[in-house]
C-alpha positions in Angstrom: 0.0 0.0 0.0 2.8 2.3 0.9 4.7 1.6 -2.3 1.5 2.2 -4.2 1.1 5.6 -2.6 4.7 6.6 -3.4 4.2 5.6 -7.0 1.1 7.8 -7.2 3.0 10.7 -5.6 5.8 10.3 -8.1 3.4 10.3 -11.0 1.7 13.4 -9.7 5.0 15.2 -9.3 6.0 14.2 -12.8 2.8 15.4 -14.3 3.0 18.7 -12.4 6.5 19.2 -13.6 5.5 18.7 -17.2 2.6 21.0 -16.8 5.0 23.6 -15.5 7.0 23.2 -18.7 3.9 24.0 -20.8 3.0 20.4 -21.6 -0.5 19.3 -20.6 -1.5 15.7 -19.9 -4.6 13.9 -18.7 -3.6 10.9 -16.6 -6.1 8.3 -15.4 -5.3 5.3 -13.3 -7.0 1.9 -13.8 -9.8 2.6 -11.4 -10.5 6.1 -12.8 -10.6 4.7 -16.3 -13.0 1.9 -15.2 -15.3 4.5 -13.7 -15.2 6.6 -16.9 -15.9 3.5 -19.0 -18.9 2.6 -16.8 -20.3 6.1 -16.9 -20.0 6.6 -20.6 -20.4 3.0 -21.9 -18.8 3.5 -25.2 -15.4 1.7 -25.2 -16.4 -1.9 -24.6 -17.5 -4.0 -27.6 -19.9 -5.8 -25.3 -21.9 -2.7 -24.3 -25.5 -2.4 -25.4 -24.9 1.2 -26.7 -25.4 1.3 -30.5 -22.2 2.2 -32.4 -24.4 3.5 -35.2 -26.0 6.0 -32.8 -22.6 7.1 -31.7 -21.5 7.7 -35.2 -24.7 9.7 -35.9 -23.7 12.0 -33.0 -20.0 12.6 -34.0 -20.2 12.0 -37.8 -18.0 14.5 -39.8 -18.9 15.8 -43.3 -17.6 13.8 -46.3 -15.0 15.7 -48.2 -14.1 12.9 -50.7 -16.4 14.0 -53.6 -15.5 17.7 -53.2 -11.8 17.0 -53.2 -11.8 14.6 -56.1 -14.0 16.8 -58.3 -11.6 19.8 -57.6 -8.1 18.4 -57.8 -7.8 18.4 -61.6 -8.8 22.1 -61.6 -6.0 23.2 -59.3 -2.6 23.7 -61.0 1.0 23.9 -59.9 2.7 27.1 -61.0 6.5 27.3 -61.3 8.1 30.7 -62.0 11.6 31.8 -62.9 13.2 35.2 -62.1 16.5 36.8 -63.1 18.5 37.7 -60.0 20.1 41.0 -60.9 22.2 43.7 -59.1 20.0 46.8 -59.2 22.3 48.9 -57.0 23.7 51.7 -59.2 26.7 52.3 -56.9 27.6 48.6 -57.1 27.3 48.7 -60.9 29.4 51.8 -61.1 32.4 50.3 -59.3 32.1 46.6 -60.4 30.0 46.7 -63.5 26.8 44.7 -64.1 27.3 40.9 -63.8 27.7 39.1 -67.1 25.5 36.3 -65.9 22.1 36.6 -64.3 21.4 33.6 -62.0 17.9 32.3 -62.2 15.8 32.2 -59.1 12.8 29.9 -58.9 9.4 30.2 -57.2 6.2 28.2 -57.0 2.6 28.6 -56.2 -0.8 27.4 -57.2 -3.6 28.5 -59.5 -7.2 27.6 -60.2 -8.6 26.8 -63.7 -11.7 28.9 -64.3 -12.4 28.2 -67.9 -12.2 25.1 -70.1 -10.0 27.0 -72.6 -7.2 27.7 -70.2 -7.8 30.8 -68.1 -6.2 30.4 -64.6 -6.5 32.7 -61.6 -3.7 33.0 -59.1 -2.2 35.6 -56.8 -0.3 38.5 -58.3 2.6 37.9 -55.9 3.0 34.4 -57.3 3.8 35.6 -60.8 4.9 39.2 -60.4 8.0 40.1 -62.4 8.5 36.4 -63.4 10.5 35.9 -66.6 8.8 32.6 -67.2 5.6 31.0 -66.0 5.1 27.3 -66.2 1.8 25.5 -65.4 1.7 21.9 -64.4 -1.7 20.1 -64.4 -2.7 17.5 -61.9 -2.1 14.8 -64.7 1.5 16.1 -65.0 1.0 17.9 -68.4 3.1 21.0 -68.6 2.3 24.3 -70.4 4.0 27.7 -70.8 1.6 30.4 -69.5 0.9 33.9 -70.8 0.1 36.7 -68.4 -3.3 38.2 -69.2 -3.4 40.9 -66.5 -2.9 41.7 -62.9 -4.7 43.7 -60.1 -2.4 44.7 -57.3 -5.2 46.1 -55.2 -6.6 42.6 -54.7 -3.4 40.7 -55.2 -4.9 38.7 -58.1 -3.6 37.8 -61.5 -4.9 36.0 -64.6 -2.8 33.8 -66.8 -3.7 31.6 -69.8 -2.4 28.4 -71.2 -3.1 27.1 -74.7 -5.3 24.1 -73.9 -9.0 23.1 -74.1 -11.5 20.7 -72.4 -9.9 21.5 -69.0 -11.5 20.7 -65.7 -12.8 23.7 -63.8 -14.2 24.6 -60.4 -17.6 26.2 -60.4 -17.9 29.6 -58.6 -19.8 29.6 -55.3 -21.0 32.6 -53.3 -18.6 33.8 -50.6 -21.3 36.0 -49.1 -23.1 32.8 -48.1 -20.2 31.5 -46.0 -20.8 31.3 -42.3 -18.5 31.1 -39.3 -17.9 27.5 -38.4 -18.6 26.1 -41.9 -16.2 23.4 -43.3 -13.9 24.4 -46.2 -11.1 22.7 -48.0 -7.8 24.2 -49.2 -6.2 22.7 -52.3 -2.7 23.6 -53.5 0.9 22.8 -53.6 2.6 23.6 -50.3 6.4 23.1 -50.3 6.0 21.6 -53.8 3.9 18.8 -52.4 1.6 18.7 -55.3 -2.2 18.3 -55.1 -2.4 18.6 -51.3 -5.9 18.9 -49.7 -6.4 20.2 -46.1 -9.6 20.9 -44.2 -10.7 23.4 -41.7 -13.5 25.8 -40.8 -14.3 29.4 -41.6 -12.9 31.1 -38.5 -13.8 34.7 -39.4 -14.8 36.9 -42.3 -13.9 40.4 -43.5 -10.4 40.3 -42.1 -8.0 43.1 -42.9 -4.4 42.0 -42.1 -2.6 45.0 -43.8 -0.4 43.0 -46.2 -1.3 44.8 -49.4 0.5 48.1 -49.8 -1.5 49.3 -52.8 -3.2 52.7 -52.3 -6.7 51.3 -53.0 -6.1 47.9 -51.6 -9.2 45.7 -50.9 -8.6 43.4 -47.9 -11.6 41.5 -46.7 -10.2 38.0 -46.2 -11.9 34.8 -45.3 -10.0 33.5 -42.3 -9.8 29.7 -41.9 -7.9 27.2 -39.9 -7.2 24.9 -42.9 -3.5 24.3 -43.1 -1.9 26.6 -45.8 1.8 27.0 -46.3 4.2 28.6 -48.9 3.2 27.2 -52.3 -0.5 27.3 -51.5 -0.8 30.9 -52.6 -3.2 31.1 -55.6 -4.8 27.8 -54.8 -8.5 27.0 -54.2 -10.6 27.3 -51.1 -13.8 25.3 -51.7 -16.9 24.4 -49.7 -18.1 20.9 -49.2 -20.2 21.1 -52.4 -16.9 21.5 -54.4 -17.6 25.2 -55.2 -14.8 27.8 -55.3 -15.3 30.3 -52.4 -11.9 31.8 -52.2 -8.3 32.0 -53.4 -5.8 31.2 -50.7 -3.4 34.1 -50.3 -1.7 34.5 -46.9 -1.0 33.0 -43.5 -0.5 34.5 -40.1 2.7 33.0 -38.7 5.8 34.0 -36.7 7.8 31.3 -38.5 6.7 31.6 -42.1 4.9 28.3 -41.9 1.3 27.5 -40.9 0.6 28.4 -37.3 -3.1 28.1 -37.2 -4.7 30.7 -39.5 -4.8 31.3 -43.2 -6.5 33.9 -45.3 -8.3 33.7 -48.7 -9.7 36.3 -51.1 -13.5 35.9 -51.4 -14.6 34.5 -54.7 -17.1 37.3 -55.3 -14.2 39.7 -55.6 -12.2 37.2 -57.7 -15.1 36.8 -60.1 -15.3 40.6 -60.6 -11.6 40.9 -61.2 -11.1 38.1 -63.7 -14.2 39.2 -65.7 -12.8 42.7 -66.0 -9.3 41.4 -67.0 -10.7 39.2 -69.7 -13.2 41.8 -71.0 -11.2 45.1 -70.6 -7.6 44.1 -69.9 -7.8 46.0 -66.6 -10.0 46.2 -63.5 -12.6 48.9 -63.4 -13.0 49.8 -59.7 -16.1 51.3 -58.4 -15.9 54.1 -55.8 -18.5 55.3 -53.3 -16.7 58.6 -52.7 -16.6 58.6 -48.9 -14.1 58.3 -46.0 -15.4 55.9 -43.3 -14.6 54.5 -40.0 -15.9 51.9 -37.6 -18.1 53.2 -34.8 -16.4 53.7 -31.5 -17.7 54.7 -28.1 -16.4 58.2 -28.7 -18.4 58.5 -31.9 -21.5 57.1 -30.1 -21.1 59.8 -27.5 -20.3 62.6 -29.9 -23.0 62.0 -32.4 -25.6 60.5 -30.0 -25.7 57.2 -32.0 -27.9 54.4 -30.6 -25.3 51.5 -31.0 -22.3 50.2 -32.8 -24.2 49.1 -35.9 -23.0 50.3 -39.3 -20.1 52.3 -40.6 -19.7 56.0 -39.8 -19.3 58.5 -42.8 -16.5 60.9 -41.7 -16.1 62.6 -45.1 -18.0 62.9 -48.3 -15.9 63.6 -51.4 -17.3 66.5 -53.6 -19.0 65.3 -56.8 -18.5 61.6 -55.8 -21.2 59.0 -56.0 -22.3 59.5 -52.3 -22.3 63.2 -52.6 -24.6 63.1 -55.7 -26.9 60.7 -53.9 -27.3 63.0 -50.9 -25.2 61.2 -48.3 -23.8 63.6 -45.6 -21.0 63.6 -43.1 -22.2 62.0 -39.9 -24.5 59.5 -41.6 -24.2 55.8 -40.8 -24.2 53.2 -43.5 -26.1 50.2 -42.2 -26.6 48.0 -45.3 -25.6 47.7 -48.9 -28.5 45.9 -50.5 -29.5 43.3 -48.0 -26.0 42.9 -46.6 -25.5 44.3 -43.1 -22.3 46.4 -42.8 -20.4 46.7 -39.5 -16.7 46.7 -40.5 -14.8 48.7 -43.1 -13.5 45.6 -44.9 -17.1 44.5 -45.5 -17.9 47.9 -47.1 -14.8 47.7 -49.4 -15.6 44.1 -50.3 -19.2 44.9 -51.3 -18.3 48.0 -53.3 -15.4 46.1 -54.8 -17.8 43.5 -56.4 -19.4 46.3 -58.4 -18.4 48.3 -61.5 -18.7 52.0 -62.3 -22.3 52.7 -63.4 -23.8 50.0 -61.1 -26.7 51.2 -59.0 -26.9 50.0 -55.4 -29.2 50.7 -52.5 -27.8 51.9 -49.2 -29.7 51.8 -45.9 -28.4 54.7 -43.8 -29.2 56.4 -40.6 -29.4 60.1 -41.0 -30.1 62.2 -37.9 -31.7 59.3 -36.1 -33.9 58.4 -39.1 -33.5 55.2 -41.1 -33.9 55.6 -44.9 -32.8 54.0 -48.2 -30.9 55.8 -50.8 -30.0 54.7 -54.4 -26.4 55.4 -55.4 -24.9 55.2 -58.8 -21.2 54.1 -58.3 -18.5 55.9 -60.3 -14.9 55.4 -61.3 -12.1 57.3 -59.6 -12.7 60.2 -62.0 -16.3 60.5 -61.1 -17.6 59.0 -64.3 -19.2 55.7 -65.2 -17.5 54.7 -68.4 -15.6 51.4 -68.7 -13.2 51.2 -71.7 -11.0 48.6 -73.2 -7.4 49.2 -72.2 -4.9 49.8 -75.1 -2.2 47.2 -74.7 0.8 46.2 -76.9 4.0 44.3 -76.4 7.6 44.2 -77.6 10.9 42.9 -76.2 9.1 40.6 -73.8 7.1 43.5 -72.1 3.5 44.6 -72.4 2.5 48.3 -72.1 -0.8 50.1 -71.5 -2.0 53.7 -71.7 -2.4 55.5 -68.4 -5.9 56.5 -67.4 -6.9 60.0 -66.7 -7.0 59.3 -63.0 -3.5 57.8 -63.0 -2.2 60.9 -64.8 -3.8 63.0 -62.2 -2.6 60.9 -59.3 1.0 60.8 -60.6 0.9 64.5 -61.4 2.1 64.0 -65.0 0.8 65.0 -68.4 1.9 61.9 -70.3 3.5 58.5 -69.9 3.0 54.7 -70.5 2.8 51.9 -68.0 4.8 48.7 -68.2 2.1 46.1 -67.4 4.2 43.0 -67.4 7.8 41.9 -68.1 8.8 38.5 -69.3 12.1 37.2 -70.8 13.5 39.9 -73.1 15.4 43.1 -73.3 13.3 44.9 -70.7 13.8 42.2 -68.1 17.5 42.0 -68.9 17.8 45.7 -68.3 16.1 45.4 -64.9 12.8 47.1 -65.7 10.0 45.8 -63.5 6.2 45.8 -64.0 4.5 49.0 -62.9 7.3 51.2 -64.2 6.0 54.3 -66.0 7.9 55.3 -69.1 8.1 59.1 -69.6 10.7 59.3 -72.4 12.5 57.0 -74.9 15.7 58.5 -76.3 14.6 61.9 -74.9 11.2 61.7 -76.8 8.0 61.9 -74.6 5.7 59.0 -75.0 1.9 59.2 -74.7 0.6 55.8 -75.8 1.4 52.1 -75.8 1.3 52.0 -79.5 3.8 54.8 -79.7 6.2 52.9 -77.4 6.0 49.9 -79.7 6.5 52.1 -82.8 9.6 53.8 -81.4 11.2 50.7 -80.1 10.6 48.7 -83.4 12.4 51.4 -85.4 15.5 51.9 -83.2 18.8 50.3 -84.2 21.5 51.0 -81.6 21.1 52.3 -78.1 17.9 52.7 -76.2 17.7 55.1 -73.2 14.5 55.1 -71.1 13.5 57.6 -68.5 10.6 57.0 -66.0 9.6 56.3 -62.4 8.0 53.7 -60.2 4.6 55.1 -58.8 4.6 53.0 -55.6 7.9 54.4 -54.4 8.1 57.5 -56.4 11.7 56.5 -57.4 13.0 57.8 -60.7 14.8 55.2 -62.7 16.8 55.2 -66.0 17.6 52.2 -68.1 19.7 51.6 -71.3 20.1 48.6 -73.6 21.1 48.0 -77.2 19.0 46.9 -80.2 20.6 45.3 -83.2 
């Protein structure tokens, strides 16, 4: 008896020591386990409790059909980049290296049309010199960049194929907290990996997109997502696409419990615009907003935290023309309740200039509905096809009126994408705005192509990068 007590004390001390080290255990001795078994009557095969009834209580959803029907529509994307020295001081003293080592990256993508359109993240393919797509059946294709949208971190590429398997679009607005979802992608180059989790939260803003008009309204899940999953599919148990996996929250760079996906309703808007117009036509409400705090409640005598507070109305914007005033509270867009800024950005981001929406607002303690016609950044409603051309491995597009105004310039041409060719070799990156070629101002993409196609000898390009404001000059030769 004494020995038995000593053993129990030793076990207790050991368990407490482990608990103090941050390790938790549940220890049951034989008698305790027998009591648990008797009370719950589920472990013995001779018990009268029906195993079928137990399964009915704890049965999990079946993911097999959803996974099998989606695997062939998720692709492995492999990219190549030239690793260049861009430091002018280094190049002045040591010269540019003769060789340009190739760096490699990888990610995932989702086939959205039978003829080869694939959606992925912009950060997966940005500035890649070569994009290769590998299907689930191991077939390989060279991909062409169709267009990108940095504000949502989405990109559209295309391969020359047909009769491809696709994933049908679902409705991300219908997702609910606690709902099961699957993440499909290629983490750490482990191809065609499927993980499961639940929707942990919606409308998350994690501030990873530095674009001026970024839309961040992520679906947060606890499905395991790691490097290589970016651009892959988030699907529901019906096998419908509900999001594009984009980011993780992690102190280590690997999965630590939470992942984030772009809602498919935003994805659908972006890819439709890229296919139809070559660029994304953003809709603007024309307000500055904030979430409702206790200070705002006290200051404006608001009844509760519901809605989004309008702190500023831009002159001649969509909200101004509809009669919305500073101090109003936006409660709903259509039938969708709005309580967070990311929700507002997401709902507006699904629309195009010229779309008419109904806002439910609180104005001086009165609830009313207002119809608003959304506009583009310039206050208009037109959507036009972007003029785009390509030469030397780069594609170019005309700047919009709003971009000219934002950059405070009168002319210029944007470099939309850079693949293998003279622009990439010179170090020019996508997003660069060309102002002059050989001291001649450029005003259109077609003019850039015309000038470059006629030059024999040296090419000197002047311009800047809008995101940083950095001026940059490049030179290369043309035979």
